C-alpha angles and dihedrals in degrees: 000000000000139000088254089062090053092047091050092049092049095041094236138109124276087245090059092050089049091054091050098047092042094046091226124121133019121294123174111253097242091047091049090053091052092051093046090049089052091048091053095044093051097038090233115182120189116237100233095184093052091048089048091055088059100041098029085233130097096179089230134108133189124237119194121187131174099233120012094189091060106102090221092061093038088059090047089053090053092053093049095044097046092049092046094047091049086059096048095260128129122217125223107203125205129185109212098185087222087288116137092201091054089044089053090052091050092048090052090050093051092048088050090053090050095231114189093235146341135234111197141176096204122231109231130347096289130047119181090179091054091051090054091051090054093048090053089058095241108155107252136181123193112216128197093345132053134206123216113245096014108124100211137119112274134205121182143133128266093270099168099044091041092052088047091052093047092049092047089051089055092047090050088055089058100259115140109164097062112176117208115212099192136179132237106334092215093064120091094233092055091049093048097045090047089051092051091048093048092046092054093050092047092049091055093047091246115143116244104235114205093206089062093056120079126181127190147113118335092248134119090225095057092041090055091052093047094046089052087054091049089055089056092053129092126262097034120224118247093205136016125225108199114197096219140003096267089053090048090054090051091050093049091049090053091050091048093048089053093048093247115145121225130233093002095065109004114022126206128210126179154159123263098016105115093127091050090045093054097043103035135051104220103080117082096187137012128190101216116207121206093245099166092047090050089057093047094048093046091052092049091052089050091050089053090055094043095050093042090240087130125028101157134110123314114287128215123205116190114191122201122245128218126233112219117190144182109215100187093075113106108277097221127059127223099247121189098016126125121242088258090054090047090055091051089056093056115131140169120271129197128234108296122240115220124230126184129209123182116224 
């Protein structure tokens, strides 16, 4: 089935069919309807790759994220896709599972499909495939995470200062043994959030205790295992700072499996967990990142590169986060007690008011 067949069925020129299916150029409404009817009758599908070889544009971009079921990345995807679609561009989405080998395969696929550009939240701290994309001159924007030495536009939140603000909030509430359940230490977000946490403790004259810091995969399952280990350590934490919402879920599961109530006896605070914060009781504070805005800004930067509107040096956009808190949770933790003792201290709490503080 070819464009000539559609033109013949609709009684128009092939140029008119091309304008209709590409969405570019004026076509009278009644003519457009005839062409669309012919397209539907004949089952005609445009060959984007062939058209791209002629125009050097496929009107498609790739979007790679580490974990598509994470609501933070799902919201980023929405921001990217809505902005792309509004500009006549389709988005090919890939889930890398935080696996650099899988990421590399996706990048090779996207290059083979001749996408006009790529938005990517890199898996790990190094990405040979990403370096190859940059060398090929394919417009690329890093979102959420950055990679040292990769000269590409970047959009992310204020991870370090936001982690510092969240840790200072916990210190102001009287907590001292603040456990950090962090993600993969090779990723930029884990390093930045750890740095903010450490900076806040140092500024308050509180020692940074290595046995209260846990790094590992960004998965709820691993966070559950590591949180259980933290509760077997000495000294025990009196509050947990989870570095993203999946890690918070894992921490809460560990507490629940050990019969420890949260937030009554061992509170949890985290990044990225606004939906959990609003719908569930356990979290006492959440650092909400502007995920949708990150996606929208990243796509606008990519459009600038694709169109040639901007050809200068790599740009970095840092978006502010918002600290959301519950201030009716007991202000002092229960440091040094065993899980059994924590269970014994359980008590009822009332519905929690929400306060917001911009970082």
